[in-house]
PDB file with one MODEL, atoms N, CA, C and O in Angstrom:
MODEL        1
ATOM      1  N   MET A   1     -78.173  76.654 -14.673  1.00  0.00           N
ATOM      2  CA  MET A   1     -78.985  76.506 -13.500  1.00  0.00           C
ATOM      3  C   MET A   1     -80.059  77.584 -13.530  1.00  0.00           C
ATOM      4  O   MET A   1     -79.732  78.768 -13.624  1.00  0.00           O
ATOM      5  N   PRO A   2     -81.344  77.203 -13.451  1.00  0.00           N
ATOM      6  CA  PRO A   2     -82.412  78.193 -13.494  1.00  0.00           C
ATOM      7  C   PRO A   2     -82.509  78.987 -12.201  1.00  0.00           C
ATOM      8  O   PRO A   2     -82.344  78.447 -11.107  1.00  0.00           O
ATOM      9  N   GLY A   3     -82.775  80.259 -12.345  1.00  0.00           N
ATOM     10  CA  GLY A   3     -82.989  81.136 -11.206  1.00  0.00           C
ATOM     11  C   GLY A   3     -84.413  81.640 -11.198  1.00  0.00           C
ATOM     12  O   GLY A   3     -85.123  81.515 -12.196  1.00  0.00           O
ATOM     13  N   GLU A   4     -84.835  82.204 -10.095  1.00  0.00           N
ATOM     14  CA  GLU A   4     -86.199  82.703  -9.963  1.00  0.00           C
ATOM     15  C   GLU A   4     -86.178  84.074  -9.303  1.00  0.00           C
ATOM     16  O   GLU A   4     -85.559  84.256  -8.255  1.00  0.00           O
ATOM     17  N   ILE A   5     -86.853  85.037  -9.918  1.00  0.00           N
ATOM     18  CA  ILE A   5     -87.008  86.367  -9.336  1.00  0.00           C
ATOM     19  C   ILE A   5     -88.418  86.452  -8.791  1.00  0.00           C
ATOM     20  O   ILE A   5     -89.386  86.287  -9.533  1.00  0.00           O
ATOM     21  N   SER A   6     -88.539  86.708  -7.503  1.00  0.00           N
ATOM     22  CA  SER A   6     -89.859  86.831  -6.889  1.00  0.00           C
ATOM     23  C   SER A   6     -90.041  88.250  -6.368  1.00  0.00           C
ATOM     24  O   SER A   6     -89.092  88.894  -5.922  1.00  0.00           O
ATOM     25  N   VAL A   7     -91.274  88.716  -6.434  1.00  0.00           N
ATOM     26  CA  VAL A   7     -91.624  90.063  -5.987  1.00  0.00           C
ATOM     27  C   VAL A   7     -92.322  89.944  -4.642  1.00  0.00           C
ATOM     28  O   VAL A   7     -93.150  89.054  -4.445  1.00  0.00           O
ATOM     29  N   ALA A   8     -91.993  90.833  -3.720  1.00  0.00           N
ATOM     30  CA  ALA A   8     -92.586  90.808  -2.377  1.00  0.00           C
ATOM     31  C   ALA A   8     -94.088  90.995  -2.463  1.00  0.00           C
ATOM     32  O   ALA A   8     -94.569  91.869  -3.184  1.00  0.00           O
ATOM     33  N   ALA A   9     -94.825  90.183  -1.736  1.00  0.00           N
ATOM     34  CA  ALA A   9     -96.286  90.237  -1.753  1.00  0.00           C
ATOM     35  C   ALA A   9     -96.788  91.572  -1.208  1.00  0.00           C
ATOM     36  O   ALA A   9     -96.306  92.057  -0.184  1.00  0.00           O
ATOM     37  N   GLY A  10     -97.746  92.149  -1.895  1.00  0.00           N
ATOM     38  CA  GLY A  10     -98.364  93.381  -1.440  1.00  0.00           C
ATOM     39  C   GLY A  10     -97.687  94.647  -1.935  1.00  0.00           C
ATOM     40  O   GLY A  10     -98.286  95.720  -1.863  1.00  0.00           O
ATOM     41  N   THR A  11     -96.460  94.563  -2.436  1.00  0.00           N
ATOM     42  CA  THR A  11     -95.780  95.774  -2.890  1.00  0.00           C
ATOM     43  C   THR A  11     -95.901  95.972  -4.396  1.00  0.00           C
ATOM     44  O   THR A  11     -96.090  97.096  -4.861  1.00  0.00           O
ATOM     45  N   HIS A  12     -95.795  94.894  -5.157  1.00  0.00           N
ATOM     46  CA  HIS A  12     -95.863  94.963  -6.619  1.00  0.00           C
ATOM     47  C   HIS A  12     -96.626  93.765  -7.149  1.00  0.00           C
ATOM     48  O   HIS A  12     -96.627  92.697  -6.536  1.00  0.00           O
ATOM     49  N   GLU A  13     -97.276  93.945  -8.294  1.00  0.00           N
ATOM     50  CA  GLU A  13     -97.964  92.825  -8.934  1.00  0.00           C
ATOM     51  C   GLU A  13     -97.032  92.082  -9.873  1.00  0.00           C
ATOM     52  O   GLU A  13     -97.236  90.897 -10.140  1.00  0.00           O
ATOM     53  N   PHE A  14     -96.007  92.763 -10.379  1.00  0.00           N
ATOM     54  CA  PHE A  14     -95.055  92.138 -11.289  1.00  0.00           C
ATOM     55  C   PHE A  14     -93.698  92.802 -11.123  1.00  0.00           C
ATOM     56  O   PHE A  14     -93.572  93.814 -10.435  1.00  0.00           O
ATOM     57  N   TYR A  15     -92.697  92.233 -11.750  1.00  0.00           N
ATOM     58  CA  TYR A  15     -91.319  92.698 -11.649  1.00  0.00           C
ATOM     59  C   TYR A  15     -91.127  93.896 -12.584  1.00  0.00           C
ATOM     60  O   TYR A  15     -90.852  93.719 -13.771  1.00  0.00           O
ATOM     61  N   ASP A  16     -91.270  95.097 -12.058  1.00  0.00           N
ATOM     62  CA  ASP A  16     -91.169  96.297 -12.871  1.00  0.00           C
ATOM     63  C   ASP A  16     -89.900  97.086 -12.520  1.00  0.00           C
ATOM     64  O   ASP A  16     -89.071  96.620 -11.739  1.00  0.00           O
ATOM     65  N   PHE A  17     -89.760  98.261 -13.093  1.00  0.00           N
ATOM     66  CA  PHE A  17     -88.574  99.089 -12.887  1.00  0.00           C
ATOM     67  C   PHE A  17     -88.351  99.411 -11.411  1.00  0.00           C
ATOM     68  O   PHE A  17     -87.232  99.299 -10.910  1.00  0.00           O
ATOM     69  N   ASN A  18     -89.415  99.810 -10.716  1.00  0.00           N
ATOM     70  CA  ASN A  18     -89.280 100.159  -9.297  1.00  0.00           C
ATOM     71  C   ASN A  18     -88.872  98.958  -8.452  1.00  0.00           C
ATOM     72  O   ASN A  18     -88.051  99.086  -7.544  1.00  0.00           O
ATOM     73  N   ALA A  19     -89.437  97.800  -8.748  1.00  0.00           N
ATOM     74  CA  ALA A  19     -89.079  96.598  -7.991  1.00  0.00           C
ATOM     75  C   ALA A  19     -87.621  96.218  -8.229  1.00  0.00           C
ATOM     76  O   ALA A  19     -86.951  95.706  -7.332  1.00  0.00           O
ATOM     77  N   LYS A  20     -87.135  96.472  -9.441  1.00  0.00           N
ATOM     78  CA  LYS A  20     -85.760  96.082  -9.774  1.00  0.00           C
ATOM     79  C   LYS A  20     -84.729  97.096  -9.290  1.00  0.00           C
ATOM     80  O   LYS A  20     -83.703  96.710  -8.730  1.00  0.00           O
ATOM     81  N   TYR A  21     -84.987  98.390  -9.498  1.00  0.00           N
ATOM     82  CA  TYR A  21     -83.949  99.388  -9.270  1.00  0.00           C
ATOM     83  C   TYR A  21     -84.187 100.333  -8.093  1.00  0.00           C
ATOM     84  O   TYR A  21     -83.222 100.788  -7.480  1.00  0.00           O
ATOM     85  N   VAL A  22     -85.429 100.637  -7.762  1.00  0.00           N
ATOM     86  CA  VAL A  22     -85.704 101.702  -6.798  1.00  0.00           C
ATOM     87  C   VAL A  22     -85.829 101.177  -5.369  1.00  0.00           C
ATOM     88  O   VAL A  22     -85.107 101.629  -4.480  1.00  0.00           O
ATOM     89  N   GLU A  23     -86.723 100.241  -5.146  1.00  0.00           N
ATOM     90  CA  GLU A  23     -86.977  99.736  -3.800  1.00  0.00           C
ATOM     91  C   GLU A  23     -86.027  98.587  -3.468  1.00  0.00           C
ATOM     92  O   GLU A  23     -85.867  97.651  -4.252  1.00  0.00           O
ATOM     93  N   ASP A  24     -85.402  98.672  -2.299  1.00  0.00           N
ATOM     94  CA  ASP A  24     -84.381  97.699  -1.935  1.00  0.00           C
ATOM     95  C   ASP A  24     -84.922  96.292  -1.693  1.00  0.00           C
ATOM     96  O   ASP A  24     -84.305  95.318  -2.125  1.00  0.00           O
ATOM     97  N   ASP A  25     -86.046  96.167  -1.019  1.00  0.00           N
ATOM     98  CA  ASP A  25     -86.548  94.855  -0.625  1.00  0.00           C
ATOM     99  C   ASP A  25     -87.760  94.411  -1.427  1.00  0.00           C
ATOM    100  O   ASP A  25     -88.515  93.559  -0.959  1.00  0.00           O
ATOM    101  N   ALA A  26     -87.971  94.955  -2.614  1.00  0.00           N
ATOM    102  CA  ALA A  26     -89.162  94.621  -3.396  1.00  0.00           C
ATOM    103  C   ALA A  26     -89.009  93.302  -4.144  1.00  0.00           C
ATOM    104  O   ALA A  26     -90.015  92.660  -4.443  1.00  0.00           O
ATOM    105  N   ALA A  27     -87.798  92.879  -4.452  1.00  0.00           N
ATOM    106  CA  ALA A  27     -87.587  91.659  -5.221  1.00  0.00           C
ATOM    107  C   ALA A  27     -86.462  90.838  -4.609  1.00  0.00           C
ATOM    108  O   ALA A  27     -85.567  91.368  -3.951  1.00  0.00           O
ATOM    109  N   ALA A  28     -86.529  89.536  -4.842  1.00  0.00           N
ATOM    110  CA  ALA A  28     -85.499  88.630  -4.334  1.00  0.00           C
ATOM    111  C   ALA A  28     -85.134  87.624  -5.421  1.00  0.00           C
ATOM    112  O   ALA A  28     -85.990  87.213  -6.205  1.00  0.00           O
ATOM    113  N   LEU A  29     -83.882  87.235  -5.465  1.00  0.00           N
ATOM    114  CA  LEU A  29     -83.394  86.247  -6.424  1.00  0.00           C
ATOM    115  C   LEU A  29     -83.118  84.941  -5.703  1.00  0.00           C
ATOM    116  O   LEU A  29     -82.408  84.919  -4.698  1.00  0.00           O
ATOM    117  N   SER A  30     -83.674  83.857  -6.212  1.00  0.00           N
ATOM    118  CA  SER A  30     -83.429  82.521  -5.666  1.00  0.00           C
ATOM    119  C   SER A  30     -82.715  81.699  -6.723  1.00  0.00           C
ATOM    120  O   SER A  30     -83.195  81.576  -7.850  1.00  0.00           O
ATOM    121  N   CYS A  31     -81.588  81.146  -6.369  1.00  0.00           N
ATOM    122  CA  CYS A  31     -80.836  80.322  -7.300  1.00  0.00           C
ATOM    123  C   CYS A  31     -80.266  79.133  -6.535  1.00  0.00           C
ATOM    124  O   CYS A  31     -79.430  79.321  -5.652  1.00  0.00           O
ATOM    125  N   PRO A  32     -80.689  77.943  -6.844  1.00  0.00           N
ATOM    126  CA  PRO A  32     -81.564  77.542  -7.951  1.00  0.00           C
ATOM    127  C   PRO A  32     -83.022  77.896  -7.679  1.00  0.00           C
ATOM    128  O   PRO A  32     -83.421  78.140  -6.541  1.00  0.00           O
ATOM    129  N   ALA A  33     -83.804  77.917  -8.751  1.00  0.00           N
ATOM    130  CA  ALA A  33     -85.224  78.246  -8.646  1.00  0.00           C
ATOM    131  C   ALA A  33     -85.959  77.151  -7.883  1.00  0.00           C
ATOM    132  O   ALA A  33     -85.554  75.988  -7.891  1.00  0.00           O
ATOM    133  N   ASP A  34     -87.039  77.539  -7.231  1.00  0.00           N
ATOM    134  CA  ASP A  34     -87.862  76.588  -6.498  1.00  0.00           C
ATOM    135  C   ASP A  34     -88.827  75.925  -7.478  1.00  0.00           C
ATOM    136  O   ASP A  34     -89.971  76.357  -7.620  1.00  0.00           O
ATOM    137  N   ILE A  35     -88.362  74.880  -8.149  1.00  0.00           N
ATOM    138  CA  ILE A  35     -89.145  74.169  -9.156  1.00  0.00           C
ATOM    139  C   ILE A  35     -89.587  72.838  -8.559  1.00  0.00           C
ATOM    140  O   ILE A  35     -88.746  72.068  -8.094  1.00  0.00           O
ATOM    141  N   PRO A  36     -90.893  72.550  -8.562  1.00  0.00           N
ATOM    142  CA  PRO A  36     -91.336  71.271  -8.004  1.00  0.00           C
ATOM    143  C   PRO A  36     -90.842  70.101  -8.848  1.00  0.00           C
ATOM    144  O   PRO A  36     -90.800  70.180 -10.075  1.00  0.00           O
ATOM    145  N   ARG A  37     -90.471  69.021  -8.179  1.00  0.00           N
ATOM    146  CA  ARG A  37     -89.976  67.834  -8.885  1.00  0.00           C
ATOM    147  C   ARG A  37     -91.098  67.070  -9.576  1.00  0.00           C
ATOM    148  O   ARG A  37     -90.886  66.490 -10.641  1.00  0.00           O
ATOM    149  N   LYS A  38     -92.288  67.062  -8.983  1.00  0.00           N
ATOM    150  CA  LYS A  38     -93.421  66.366  -9.575  1.00  0.00           C
ATOM    151  C   LYS A  38     -94.303  67.374 -10.296  1.00  0.00           C
ATOM    152  O   LYS A  38     -94.443  68.507  -9.835  1.00  0.00           O
ATOM    153  N   PRO A  39     -94.905  66.981 -11.426  1.00  0.00           N
ATOM    154  CA  PRO A  39     -95.809  67.899 -12.132  1.00  0.00           C
ATOM    155  C   PRO A  39     -97.040  68.192 -11.300  1.00  0.00           C
ATOM    156  O   PRO A  39     -97.453  67.364 -10.488  1.00  0.00           O
ATOM    157  N   SER A  40     -97.627  69.354 -11.491  1.00  0.00           N
ATOM    158  CA  SER A  40     -98.799  69.753 -10.724  1.00  0.00           C
ATOM    159  C   SER A  40    -100.082  69.145 -11.270  1.00  0.00           C
ATOM    160  O   SER A  40    -101.111  69.190 -10.596  1.00  0.00           O
ATOM    161  N   CYS A  41    -100.049  68.577 -12.475  1.00  0.00           N
ATOM    162  CA  CYS A  41    -101.255  67.962 -13.035  1.00  0.00           C
ATOM    163  C   CYS A  41    -101.471  66.591 -12.389  1.00  0.00           C
ATOM    164  O   CYS A  41    -100.529  65.987 -11.876  1.00  0.00           O
ATOM    165  N   GLY A  42    -102.683  66.117 -12.417  1.00  0.00           N
ATOM    166  CA  GLY A  42    -103.029  64.877 -11.752  1.00  0.00           C
ATOM    167  C   GLY A  42    -102.603  63.625 -12.491  1.00  0.00           C
ATOM    168  O   GLY A  42    -102.664  62.537 -11.918  1.00  0.00           O
ATOM    169  N   SER A  43    -102.173  63.733 -13.744  1.00  0.00           N
ATOM    170  CA  SER A  43    -101.877  62.542 -14.528  1.00  0.00           C
ATOM    171  C   SER A  43    -100.554  61.884 -14.130  1.00  0.00           C
ATOM    172  O   SER A  43    -100.370  60.686 -14.345  1.00  0.00           O
ATOM    173  N   GLY A  44     -99.646  62.652 -13.560  1.00  0.00           N
ATOM    174  CA  GLY A  44     -98.346  62.089 -13.201  1.00  0.00           C
ATOM    175  C   GLY A  44     -97.357  62.091 -14.353  1.00  0.00           C
ATOM    176  O   GLY A  44     -96.184  61.777 -14.153  1.00  0.00           O
ATOM    177  N   ASN A  45     -97.799  62.436 -15.546  1.00  0.00           N
ATOM    178  CA  ASN A  45     -96.893  62.500 -16.693  1.00  0.00           C
ATOM    179  C   ASN A  45     -96.339  63.903 -16.815  1.00  0.00           C
ATOM    180  O   ASN A  45     -97.098  64.872 -16.824  1.00  0.00           O
ATOM    181  N   SER A  46     -95.044  64.020 -16.908  1.00  0.00           N
ATOM    182  CA  SER A  46     -94.451  65.339 -17.069  1.00  0.00           C
ATOM    183  C   SER A  46     -94.323  65.655 -18.550  1.00  0.00           C
ATOM    184  O   SER A  46     -94.014  64.784 -19.363  1.00  0.00           O
ATOM    185  N   ARG A  47     -94.561  66.893 -18.880  1.00  0.00           N
ATOM    186  CA  ARG A  47     -94.404  67.335 -20.267  1.00  0.00           C
ATOM    187  C   ARG A  47     -92.952  67.664 -20.520  1.00  0.00           C
ATOM    188  O   ARG A  47     -92.271  68.209 -19.652  1.00  0.00           O
ATOM    189  N   GLN A  48     -92.480  67.337 -21.698  1.00  0.00           N
ATOM    190  CA  GLN A  48     -91.108  67.651 -22.056  1.00  0.00           C
ATOM    191  C   GLN A  48     -91.117  68.706 -23.148  1.00  0.00           C
ATOM    192  O   GLN A  48     -91.960  68.692 -24.044  1.00  0.00           O
ATOM    193  N   LEU A  49     -90.168  69.613 -23.054  1.00  0.00           N
ATOM    194  CA  LEU A  49     -90.029  70.636 -24.079  1.00  0.00           C
ATOM    195  C   LEU A  49     -89.329  70.049 -25.292  1.00  0.00           C
ATOM    196  O   LEU A  49     -88.479  69.170 -25.152  1.00  0.00           O
ATOM    197  N   PRO A  50     -89.673  70.523 -26.475  1.00  0.00           N
ATOM    198  CA  PRO A  50     -88.981  70.014 -27.661  1.00  0.00           C
ATOM    199  C   PRO A  50     -87.513  70.403 -27.635  1.00  0.00           C
ATOM    200  O   PRO A  50     -87.143  71.461 -27.126  1.00  0.00           O
ATOM    201  N   SER A  51     -86.685  69.532 -28.190  1.00  0.00           N
ATOM    202  CA  SER A  51     -85.246  69.809 -28.194  1.00  0.00           C
ATOM    203  C   SER A  51     -84.882  70.857 -29.239  1.00  0.00           C
ATOM    204  O   SER A  51     -83.830  71.490 -29.142  1.00  0.00           O
ATOM    205  N   THR A  52     -85.740  71.043 -30.232  1.00  0.00           N
ATOM    206  CA  THR A  52     -85.494  72.029 -31.280  1.00  0.00           C
ATOM    207  C   THR A  52     -86.710  72.923 -31.421  1.00  0.00           C
ATOM    208  O   THR A  52     -87.842  72.442 -31.453  1.00  0.00           O
ATOM    209  N   LEU A  53     -86.479  74.215 -31.506  1.00  0.00           N
ATOM    210  CA  LEU A  53     -87.564  75.169 -31.695  1.00  0.00           C
ATOM    211  C   LEU A  53     -87.573  75.596 -33.159  1.00  0.00           C
ATOM    212  O   LEU A  53     -86.581  76.110 -33.676  1.00  0.00           O
ATOM    213  N   TRP A  54     -88.686  75.378 -33.803  1.00  0.00           N
ATOM    214  CA  TRP A  54     -88.818  75.738 -35.217  1.00  0.00           C
ATOM    215  C   TRP A  54     -89.557  77.054 -35.324  1.00  0.00           C
ATOM    216  O   TRP A  54     -90.617  77.226 -34.723  1.00  0.00           O
ATOM    217  N   VAL A  55     -89.008  77.977 -36.080  1.00  0.00           N
ATOM    218  CA  VAL A  55     -89.619  79.281 -36.296  1.00  0.00           C
ATOM    219  C   VAL A  55     -90.034  79.367 -37.747  1.00  0.00           C
ATOM    220  O   VAL A  55     -89.222  79.178 -38.652  1.00  0.00           O
ATOM    221  N   ARG A  56     -91.315  79.658 -37.961  1.00  0.00           N
ATOM    222  CA  ARG A  56     -91.829  79.773 -39.327  1.00  0.00           C
ATOM    223  C   ARG A  56     -91.683  81.209 -39.783  1.00  0.00           C
ATOM    224  O   ARG A  56     -92.192  82.124 -39.136  1.00  0.00           O
ATOM    225  N   LYS A  57     -91.001  81.411 -40.875  1.00  0.00           N
ATOM    226  CA  LYS A  57     -90.825  82.752 -41.431  1.00  0.00           C
ATOM    227  C   LYS A  57     -91.993  83.086 -42.329  1.00  0.00           C
ATOM    228  O   LYS A  57     -92.458  82.250 -43.104  1.00  0.00           O
ATOM    229  N   ALA A  58     -92.466  84.319 -42.218  1.00  0.00           N
ATOM    230  CA  ALA A  58     -93.621  84.750 -43.014  1.00  0.00           C
ATOM    231  C   ALA A  58     -93.229  85.061 -44.429  1.00  0.00           C
ATOM    232  O   ALA A  58     -94.078  85.438 -45.237  1.00  0.00           O
TER     233      ALA A  58
ENDMDL
END
């Protein structure tokens, strides 16, 4: 189940050390994540992730 970590508006720009460990109300965890059911693009087609990730070795 995907979760979402959100940072309080106006206190931090991203999830950093202070937001995670120092300030009590700087971050919040939502589980399950707030994921929209419909894609945000206008086409109506949702993109699917590949079932296998291929890594090319140098």
